[in-house]
Structures are given as C-alpha cells and as structure tokens.
N, C-alpha and C positions, 0 to 999 in steps of 0.2 A: 409181626411178620418174622418168621425164622430167617436167620442169616443164610444166604445162598453160598454153597461150596462151589468152587470153580474147578470141578473135576468132571471126567467123562461119565462117571456114575451119576453125578448130580444132573448132568445134561440129559442123560437117558430118563431119569426120574421126572424131570420137567417136561420132556417130550411126551412121556406116558400120561402125565397129569393133563397136559393140553389135549391130548387125544381123547381122554375120558370126558373132560369138560365139553369139548365140541361135539362128542357123541350124545351126551345127555341133554344138551341145550335144546335141540329141536323137539325132544319129547316134552320138556318142560314148557316150551312155547306153545306146543299143541294143546297141552293140558290147560294152560292159561286161556287159550281161545275157547276151548270146550266149556270151561267154567263161566266165562263171560257170556257165552251163548245160553247156557243153562240158567244163568241168573236173569237174563232178559226174558226167557220163557217163564220163569218163576214169577217175575214181576208182572208179566201179562196175566198169569193165572191169578195173582193177588188182586189185580185191578178188576178182572172178570168176576171174581168172588165178591168183591166189594159192591159191584154193580148188582149182583144177584141179591145180596142182603138188602141193599137200598130198595130194590123193587119189591121184595117180600115185605119190608117194613111199610112201604106205601100201601100195599094190599092189606096188611094187618090193621092199619089205621082205620080202614073202613069197618072192620070188625069191632075195634075198640069203641068206635062211635055208637055201636049198638048196645054196649054195656051201659046199663042205667046207673050203676053205682060203682064205687071203688071196690066194694066187696066182691063184685063179679070178676074184676081183673085180678084180685087177690086169690080167688078160688082157682082161676085159670093158671096162675103161676105155681100154685101148690100142686096142681095136677100134672104139671110138666116138669119133672125132675130128672136132670141128667145124671145117669149112673156112671157111665164110663165112655171114653172115646177109644174106639178100636183103631189101631194103627198097624201099618206094615213097615217094611223097610226096603229101600232100593239103593243101588250104588250108582252114583252119578259122577263120572270122571274121577273115580277113586275115592269118593266121599260117600259114606253110609248116611242116608237121610231118611227121616220118617215119612210115611205116606198115609194119607187119610183113607179110612175104610168106611166107618159109620159111627154114629152116636147111639149108645144104648140108653133108653129112658126107662125109668121105674114104671112098672105096670100098676098104675093107681086107678082103681075102679071108682065110678061115680054113677049116681042115679040118673038115668036118661029121662025119667019122668019129671024130675025136679028142674033140671037145667034147660035152658032155651034150646030150640032146635038147631041153631047155628053154632052151638057150643063146640060140637065135634070138629067143625071146619076151622074154628079159631085155634083149637088145640093142635090140629095138623099143621096149620100155618106157623104157630109158635115153635113147634118141633123143627120145622124146616129152617127157621131163622137160627135156632140154636145149633143145628147141624152145620149150616153154612159158616157160622162164627167159629165153630170148632175146626172146620176145614181151614179157615183163614189162619188160625193159630199154628196149624201144622205146616201150611205153606210158608208162613213167616219164619218158622224154625228151619225149614229147608233153605230159605234164602239166607238166613244168618250163618248157617253152616257152610254154604257155598261161598259166601263173602269172606268168611274166615280162611277157608282153604285158598281162595283166590289171593288174599293178602300174602299168605305163606309162599305160594307158588310164584307170585310176582317178585317177592324178595329174593327167591332163589334164582329166578331168571336174571334179575339185576346183578346179583352177586356173581353169577357166571359171566354175563356179558360185560359188565363194567369193572369187575375186580379180578376174578380168577384167571380168565382167558388172557386179558392184557398183561397181567402180572407174569404168567407163564411165558408169554412171548417175549417180554422184556428180559426175563431171567435167561431164557435160551440165547437171546442175542448177546447178553453180557458174557455168558459162559463161553460162547463160541468166539467172541472177540478175545477173551482172556486166553483161551486154549490156542487160538491162532497166533497171538503175540508170543506165547510160551514156545510154540513150535518154531516160529521165526527166530526167536532168541536162541533156541537150541541149535538150529542150523547154523546161525552166525557164530556161535561159540565153537561148534565142531570145525568150521572152516578156519577160524583163528588158530585153534589147537593144531590142525593139520598143517597150516602154514608154518607155525613155530617148529613143529617136529621136522618139517622139511628143511627149515633153516638150520636146525641143530645138526641134522644129518649131513648137510652140505658143509 
C-alpha cells in the first residue's frame, strides 16, 4: 500500500477515489446478482437437458431390444455421424457465451430394402440423443464462463467493499486529523508570535 501524504491534494485524491469506488460498487453488485440469476437459469436448463436425454435413452432402449445382433447396432452408429455443431453467441451480463443451434449430421445413404422397417425411427432417435448431448456441452460451457465471470466480479465487489472503500475512509480521516492538528498548531504559533511582538513593543 503506498504511503499516504498528509496534504490537501492527497485529501482531494482520496475523496475522489472514494467517490469513484462508491459509484462503481452498486454496478458491480448488480452484475453479481445478474450472474447468479443467469447461473441458476443455466443450471435449470442443464437439468432439463439431462432429463430429456434420459427420456430419449429409455425410448431408444426399446429400439435396441429389436436389434437381433451386435452388427445391427454397429451399422446404426456408422450411419449416424456428427459432422459439426452449429453455435451462436449471446451476451449475458457482459459475458459472451455460446448458444446451441443444431447438430449437422453426415448424409449417409443406406438401402431401405435391406434394413428393418423400424431402422429409420432408430436413426432419428439416435440423432436426437446426440443433439441433446451436444446442447448439454454448450450449456455446460455457458455455465463455466458465467461461473468464471462471477468469481472475478465477486472478487472486485469484495475488494471495493472490504478493502478500497474502508481504506479511503480511514485515509481521509487520518489526513483530516493531521491537517486539523497542523491548523491548530499554526493558530497557536501565530498567537504566541503576536503576544511576543506585543511584549517587545511594550
């Protein structure tokens, strides 16, 4: 911590700093609240996403039971290939986070006459599961970015509340006391000097 100078200039600097900290603190506190709310929403979206995946997996289990051999499930996984995950971006409380759009799958053809009639439905179900899982990854990334920003914002709030503002107030008080003592001492010296000059003149 830099040494405080006991001057009127230093007093003004400390008052200006205090004014700045007290002006920015409510904004930081509001941002902290927004981030906490957004993280709760994101957590709810993650839970809902996990529920959807669990439901889709239960429904897919019925299809898997129809496959007579391991080769059928192998063919199914070879026909559902994830090419890319399309994402966007949005700003949440000053943080740029990715948003899920869709999953692009490779266009792999297969012979409808060879495969079982329910093969199409199983492929659709597997694509839905992979899409939900990709969405989960994006939601988790959102949550992680918001959590990182919340940590930084909380540190700044604590710095302002517990360090900077009390420090400025303490410095202002010390400088005012010092300047007050100096002013009192100056008045006392001038009175003594005046009394002596009067005594000399007499």
